[in-house]
N, C-alpha and C positions, 0 to 999 in steps of 0.2 A: 504492499501500499505506499501511495504517496501523496503529497499535496499541493504538487502542482511549481513549487516554488523553486526555479531553478539555480544548483547553488555550484555550476559554473558552465564553458564551455570550454568541451575536449576536442582535440586535432583524431581524427582518423587515420592512425600511420599504416597500416596494411590492413590488405583483403585478404584471407586465402582461402580459396572457390574452388572445387570439385564436384565432380558429377553426385557428391552425396551434402558435402559440407559447407557452410561458410562461417568460417571464423575473422572475425575484425577485433584487431592491437586499435585500444583510446587511448593518445594521451592524454594524463589528465594530473593532477596536486590535488587538492583540499580537498577530494573525494577516497583518495586513495588514505585517507587518514583514517585509523582501523578496519580497512577493508579484509576480507575475507572469503577463500576461497567457497562458492553454493552461496553469496551475496547476490542478492538485486540492487538492480541498479537501472535506472529509469534512462535512455537512450532516446533522447529525439521523443520521449514518453511509452515507449516501447519496453515495459520491465523485459530486465535480460538475466541472465546470471553468469556470475565471475566466472570462468577458468581458470582462471591464471595469472597476475600480477610480478608487474616489480617498480622498482621505485616510481618509475616514471610514465609505466602507462600501466594497463588493463585487455585480455581477452576476453571475451565471449564468444556463448557461438550460437550462431542462431539458423530457427529449423525455414525453409524451404518455403511453410505458409504464409511465413512473419515477414520475409526474404521481399514473395508474392505481392502485398497485401497492407503493404506499410512505403510510407519513400525511402529506405533505407533504397530502394530498387535505383534511388538518385543519386547516393552517395559516393563519393570517390577521393580518393585518399588527397588530407588535407581538410576534406571538409570539416563545417566545424557544428558540433549539435550536443544539443543542451543534455547534463547531465546532475542526474538526481538520485543519493541515495533511501533509502528506503525509510517510510517514516518509525518512529521508535515513540513507545508508549509517553515519553517525559521532551517530545520535536512541540513544538507555540503549530497547529492548521493553523498556514497563512494562509493557505488557496483557499484548496475544496477537497474531499475525497477523489481521489485518484487512482485506478488501478493497474493502471500499462497498460489493461489489452483493447489495441487500438480498434472503436470501430468503422474506419475505414480513410480516405484521404480525401481531401482537398484541392482544391488551384487557389495559389493566388490573380486573385484580380483585376486588385490595383492595392496600392499602397500612396497615400497623403497628405503634406506635413500642414498639418494646423496646429497654428502657433508651436508649444511643447510639446502637441500629442505626434503619433503616428497614427492617421488612421487605414485598417489596415480590413480592405475585405475580400474573403473567401466566398469561391463556390462547393457547393458539398450538395452532399447526395440526399435522397429522401428521407433518407433508415435514421437520418441526423438531424437533418432540419426541424425531423417533426420533434422533436428534444426542445428546441431553439424556443427562445422567451426574454425579451428584454428587461437588461440588469441578472441574467442566470448568467450560469455559469459552463464553459468550455475547458478544457487541454489541449493547444494545438501545438504540435510538438512537446506535449511536456510539459507545457506553462500556464499555468492558472491562469482567462479573463474571466471580465466579466463583456458579456455581448450588448454592446453600445444598440443592435434591432437587422432586424432582418425583412429580405422579402423571398418571392416564392421560390427560390435558384441560390440563394447567396446569405450571409450575414456578416460583420465588419465589430472589429472590437477597437478598443485604441489604449494604445500605448503611450507610457509614459517614457522619457529616455533613458533612466536607469534601464523596464526595461527590455526597451529594444538596443539599446549598444551590451547587453552578457547576455544576452540568444539568439538563435539562430534566426528570427524573424528580422531581428534590424540590419541582418545580412540578404538573407532570399531575395532573392529579382520576382515580381511580375511571374506567372508562368510556371513557380517551381508550384512540386507536391509539401503538404504536411496534414503531416498525423492529428484527424480528431479522435479524439474521448470523447461521446455525452453528457452530462452530470449521470453518477452513479446512480443517483433519489432518482431520478425522475422516469432513469426504467424499471427503476421498485416501484413506485406509485403507480405507472402502465398493468407490467404484472396483477398487480395486486387489485387494482378496480376493472383493468381485462383480465381476466387468466387467458391462455389459448382455449383451454376446453370450453369455457364460458362464452364465449365470445358471439355474440349475438347483432342481427341486422337493426340498422334505428331506423324504430318503422313507428305507428301512432299505440301496437301494443304493447308495444316495448319501452315507449314512455307515461305508456296508464301503466305498465305493471312496476314502472319503479318510482311511483309522483307525479312524474312532469305534464299531466293531464288528471 
């Protein structure tokens, strides 16, 4: 579990890929403090397991499914990546609850300066947009951000200079992919209110049954 508060920008050093495996080596500093084998690290919002480390980098294995369905498909040697260690019970929850399990990818549509803010518009698939509400939370490349507003195919967020300078969103360009994780609480509420086995068509009988008529 994570909070979406990025601790540092890492640098992708090596990518080892064969027919079965994909291994990434990432240069870092802060998150290497108290690191151990098997620890969970969020890399651009993706929960990955540490399989090796040294004093200035760490390695993780990436499953083919993860590679295909996240923005890792676009990373190259030298790419910056957001890094966050797993939440502890003593940590402050400065962002929101983030699982590190990506729901889908979005595309940066535009980046516009508005005084000290950077407004970023991101196109997203319907399965993520349905959880989007103004002032709600979303994790973009593992960054906990507040949604400004949305329309039928995209949403936008506003970054302060600190966030823009210390995360990938300050460096990524229009047209690049970002990992998206919808608010976990919204997904659980949907499941509780509309369980799959009890889904019904909205009809006059349904409305009458539930006290709306």
